[in-house]
Backbone as a chain_set.jsonl record, in Angstrom:
{"seq": "MFNTQISALLSGTLFRKAIENEQISLYEFNCLTSILINNNIPFDTAFVSGTMKNPASMQLTIHLSPSATLVFVVALAPGASVFSPSP", "coords": {"N": [[0.827, -1.201, 0.0], [1.892, 1.3, 0.878], [3.994, 1.731, -0.99], [2.551, 2.008, -3.393], [1.106, 4.28, -2.783], [3.177, 6.204, -2.495], [4.216, 6.133, -5.113], [2.032, 7.143, -6.548], [1.886, 9.737, -5.483], [4.391, 10.834, -6.231], [4.097, 10.973, -8.946], [2.509, 13.107, -9.36], [1.847, 16.524, -10.43], [3.167, 18.655, -8.963], [5.196, 17.273, -7.561], [6.606, 16.209, -9.711], [7.582, 18.551, -10.791], [9.313, 19.307, -8.73], [11.089, 17.132, -8.795], [12.229, 17.508, -11.298], [13.696, 19.68, -10.759], [12.725, 22.309, -11.071], [11.961, 25.784, -10.547], [9.802, 26.618, -7.885], [6.948, 28.13, -6.293], [6.62, 29.446, -2.936], [4.102, 28.885, -2.017], [3.452, 26.604, -3.575], [5.371, 24.84, -2.571], [4.453, 24.614, 0.053], [2.069, 23.309, -0.506], [3.073, 20.825, -1.326], [4.102, 19.857, 1.126], [1.723, 19.747, 2.556], [0.367, 17.729, 1.194], [1.973, 15.545, 1.865], [1.574, 15.5, 4.657], [-1.216, 15.021, 4.786], [-1.234, 12.435, 3.811], [0.07, 11.077, 5.729], [2.893, 10.777, 5.677], [6.181, 10.717, 6.698], [8.434, 13.509, 6.929], [11.086, 15.966, 6.527], [12.047, 19.422, 6.534], [14.176, 22.024, 5.273], [15.481, 25.336, 5.125], [17.205, 27.56, 2.972], [18.426, 30.722, 2.755], [18.15, 33.13, 0.101], [20.644, 34.576, -2.11], [22.4, 37.214, -3.835], [23.34, 35.848, -5.949], [22.269, 33.246, -5.95], [19.002, 31.753, -5.845], [16.6, 31.619, -3.126], [16.186, 28.518, -1.386], [14.564, 25.395, -0.673], [14.876, 22.426, 1.176], [13.562, 19.27, 0.95], [13.058, 16.4, 2.655], [12.003, 13.198, 2.371], [10.96, 10.512, 4.247], [11.059, 7.259, 3.551], [11.494, 4.734, 4.598], [13.278, 3.295, 7.43], [15.809, 3.118, 6.303], [15.739, 4.313, 3.82], [15.479, 7.293, 1.987], [14.125, 10.135, 0.268], [15.462, 12.987, -1.185], [14.859, 16.287, -1.972], [15.996, 19.248, -3.38], [14.824, 22.325, -3.795], [14.567, 25.203, -5.716], [13.212, 28.301, -4.808], [10.818, 30.378, -6.348], [11.674, 33.679, -7.313], [10.524, 36.491, -5.461], [8.154, 35.331, -4.64], [5.062, 35.289, -3.017], [4.397, 35.049, 0.44], [1.962, 34.909, 1.672], [-0.164, 34.48, -0.103], [-1.422, 32.552, -2.9], [0.56, 32.12, -5.863], [-0.029, 33.533, -9.135]], "CA": [[0.0, 0.0, 0.0], [2.73, 2.485, 0.998], [4.701, 1.933, -2.256], [1.577, 2.51, -4.346], [0.798, 5.639, -2.351], [4.333, 7.032, -2.852], [4.262, 6.219, -6.577], [0.967, 8.056, -6.981], [2.258, 11.097, -5.1], [5.54, 11.297, -7.013], [3.703, 11.21, -10.335], [1.73, 14.344, -9.401], [2.473, 17.662, -11.094], [4.104, 19.376, -8.104], [6.367, 16.442, -7.292], [7.4, 16.146, -10.952], [8.267, 19.835, -10.871], [10.417, 19.235, -7.769], [12.046, 16.137, -9.29], [12.92, 18.098, -12.446], [14.447, 20.809, -10.21], [12.187, 23.579, -11.537], [11.615, 26.701, -9.47], [8.406, 26.612, -7.463], [6.634, 29.188, -5.333], [6.477, 28.989, -1.558], [2.759, 28.307, -1.955], [3.531, 25.243, -4.122], [6.121, 24.031, -1.613], [3.531, 24.321, 1.152], [1.14, 22.284, -1.011], [3.787, 19.551, -1.26], [4.142, 19.385, 2.509], [0.347, 19.412, 2.938], [0.08, 16.412, 0.61], [2.667, 14.556, 2.699], [0.89, 15.433, 5.945], [-2.513, 14.366, 4.592], [-1.011, 11.017, 3.552], [0.801, 10.546, 6.881], [4.231, 10.394, 5.236], [7.135, 11.528, 7.454], [9.36, 14.325, 6.134], [11.766, 17.095, 7.154], [12.341, 20.517, 5.619], [15.221, 22.981, 5.646], [15.433, 26.53, 4.292], [18.452, 28.29, 2.744], [18.041, 32.031, 2.222], [18.71, 33.484, -1.197], [21.696, 35.577, -2.216], [22.327, 37.886, -5.133], [23.753, 34.886, -6.965], [21.428, 32.046, -5.915], [17.68, 31.965, -5.254], [16.303, 30.882, -1.901], [15.817, 27.135, -1.684], [14.054, 24.539, 0.394], [15.205, 21.008, 1.051], [12.486, 18.409, 1.422], [13.527, 15.028, 2.831], [10.878, 12.295, 2.613], [11.445, 9.269, 4.848], [10.276, 6.127, 3.057], [11.72, 3.652, 5.556], [14.437, 3.688, 8.237], [17.056, 3.142, 5.53], [15.535, 4.93, 2.495], [14.909, 8.635, 1.966], [14.189, 10.933, -0.956], [15.824, 14.358, -0.853], [14.658, 17.255, -3.041], [16.387, 20.626, -3.117], [13.988, 23.057, -4.736], [14.738, 26.653, -5.722], [11.946, 29.02, -4.729], [10.694, 31.442, -7.346], [11.922, 34.988, -6.712], [9.371, 37.354, -5.255], [6.941, 34.578, -4.336], [4.376, 35.8, -1.836], [4.245, 34.085, 1.524], [0.596, 34.864, 2.169], [-1.187, 34.172, -1.092], [-0.915, 31.747, -4.013], [1.021, 32.857, -7.03], [-0.967, 33.375, -10.256]], "C": [[0.866, 1.258, 0.0], [3.463, 2.769, -0.306], [3.781, 2.498, -3.329], [1.248, 3.968, -4.044], [1.932, 6.589, -2.74], [4.418, 7.198, -4.36], [3.223, 7.193, -7.103], [1.327, 9.5, -6.655], [3.372, 11.645, -5.976], [5.193, 11.547, -8.476], [2.862, 12.476, -10.483], [2.542, 15.501, -9.967], [3.503, 18.369, -10.222], [5.36, 18.561, -7.812], [7.233, 16.294, -8.539], [8.19, 17.432, -11.125], [9.482, 19.847, -9.931], [11.496, 18.268, -8.246], [12.867, 16.717, -10.436], [13.684, 19.37, -12.065], [14.019, 22.148, -10.814], [11.921, 24.481, -10.333], [10.129, 26.58, -9.171], [8.2, 27.757, -6.488], [6.556, 28.584, -3.929], [5.114, 28.341, -1.356], [2.776, 26.858, -2.456], [4.299, 24.321, -3.179], [5.243, 23.653, -0.424], [2.486, 23.29, 0.744], [1.782, 20.901, -0.966], [3.784, 19.001, 0.163], [2.742, 19.025, 3.006], [-0.051, 18.036, 2.413], [0.726, 15.313, 1.456], [1.98, 14.395, 4.053], [-0.435, 14.693, 5.815], [-2.388, 12.87, 4.359], [-0.159, 10.348, 4.626], [2.186, 10.016, 6.499], [5.237, 11.294, 5.946], [8.113, 12.264, 6.541], [10.006, 15.377, 7.02], [11.952, 18.167, 6.096], [13.478, 21.36, 6.176], [15.164, 24.123, 4.652], [16.813, 27.152, 4.193], [18.064, 29.612, 2.095], [18.775, 32.33, 0.921], [19.821, 34.522, -1.076], [21.515, 36.287, -3.551], [22.612, 36.905, -6.263], [22.798, 33.689, -7.071], [20.075, 32.351, -5.294], [17.557, 31.209, -3.926], [15.898, 29.458, -2.274], [15.319, 26.435, -0.434], [14.521, 23.121, 0.12], [14.065, 20.224, 1.678], [13.023, 16.985, 1.464], [12.336, 14.162, 3.218], [11.443, 10.968, 3.095], [10.534, 8.109, 4.432], [10.35, 4.936, 3.998], [12.909, 4.085, 6.407], [15.739, 3.796, 7.431], [16.916, 3.811, 4.156], [14.873, 6.29, 2.63], [15.006, 9.211, 0.562], [14.498, 12.357, -0.533], [15.657, 15.214, -2.093], [15.196, 18.594, -2.556], [15.726, 21.452, -4.207], [14.254, 24.55, -4.597], [13.362, 27.305, -5.683], [11.945, 30.155, -5.737], [10.927, 32.791, -6.681], [10.642, 35.794, -6.584], [8.087, 36.628, -4.939], [6.344, 35.077, -3.026], [4.217, 34.698, -0.816], [2.779, 33.88, 1.856], [-0.48, 34.536, 1.157], [-0.592, 33.356, -2.237], [-0.444, 32.62, -5.174], [0.08, 32.593, -8.194], [-0.573, 32.254, -11.19]], "O": [[0.62, 2.181, -0.777], [3.558, 3.929, -0.707], [4.186, 3.373, -4.093], [1.129, 4.787, -4.955], [1.671, 7.672, -3.264], [4.67, 8.303, -4.841], [3.506, 7.981, -8.005], [1.096, 10.393, -7.47], [3.309, 12.793, -6.417], [5.92, 12.256, -9.171], [2.537, 12.877, -11.601], [3.772, 15.462, -9.981], [4.605, 18.656, -10.688], [6.466, 19.102, -7.815], [8.459, 16.257, -8.439], [9.343, 17.403, -11.557], [10.549, 20.339, -10.297], [12.687, 18.553, -8.116], [14.065, 16.452, -10.539], [14.246, 20.05, -12.923], [14.855, 23.022, -11.042], [11.683, 23.993, -9.228], [9.305, 26.457, -10.077], [9.157, 28.289, -5.926], [6.44, 27.369, -3.766], [4.986, 27.367, -0.615], [2.18, 25.981, -1.831], [3.93, 23.159, -3.003], [5.28, 22.517, 0.049], [2.064, 22.481, 1.57], [1.128, 19.919, -0.613], [3.499, 17.824, 0.381], [2.591, 18.093, 3.796], [-0.724, 17.27, 3.104], [0.11, 14.283, 1.729], [1.822, 13.276, 4.54], [-0.749, 13.833, 6.638], [-3.308, 12.112, 4.665], [0.28, 9.209, 4.467], [2.596, 8.944, 6.944], [5.161, 12.516, 5.814], [8.563, 11.732, 5.526], [9.535, 15.649, 8.124], [12.009, 17.868, 4.903], [13.711, 21.404, 7.384], [14.842, 23.922, 3.481], [17.52, 27.266, 5.195], [17.453, 29.634, 1.026], [19.879, 31.84, 0.684], [19.922, 35.243, -0.084], [20.585, 35.991, -4.301], [22.177, 37.108, -7.397], [22.554, 33.184, -8.166], [19.99, 33.113, -4.331], [18.317, 30.281, -3.652], [15.337, 29.223, -3.345], [15.614, 26.83, 0.694], [14.556, 22.674, -1.027], [13.659, 20.494, 2.808], [13.4, 16.427, 0.433], [11.728, 14.368, 4.269], [12.296, 10.371, 2.44], [9.399, 7.992, 4.893], [9.369, 4.213, 4.17], [13.498, 5.133, 6.145], [16.664, 4.496, 7.842], [17.889, 3.867, 3.404], [13.846, 6.434, 3.294], [15.864, 8.818, -0.228], [13.864, 12.882, 0.382], [16.231, 14.921, -3.141], [14.886, 19.025, -1.445], [16.027, 21.299, -5.391], [14.178, 25.101, -3.499], [12.458, 26.918, -6.424], [12.964, 30.813, -5.945], [10.423, 33.025, -5.583], [9.79, 35.785, -7.472], [7.019, 37.24, -4.965], [7.06, 35.263, -2.042], [3.937, 33.551, -1.162], [2.388, 32.792, 2.278], [-1.63, 34.33, 1.546], [0.604, 33.454, -2.515], [-0.977, 33.701, -5.426], [-0.55, 31.537, -8.245], [-1.264, 32.001, -12.176]]}, "num_chains": 1, "name": "protein.A"}
């Protein structure tokens, strides 16, 4: 059941965007974590602030089992609003 659930989640649009290392908005990143919470899948996040050279990024670590994890480092879109979805 868990493998099927993970496969279905990873095939979703937002996860494909993260896998392909595309920039996403903070709103989209929050949607990713909401999906994981709703499906009771353990995860950790970390934030790295942006610089003039590199955009801000978030690291999302999904714990599949005690010995297997998926790690995504996703660049956040510049100027993404914290309080409302991007258009």
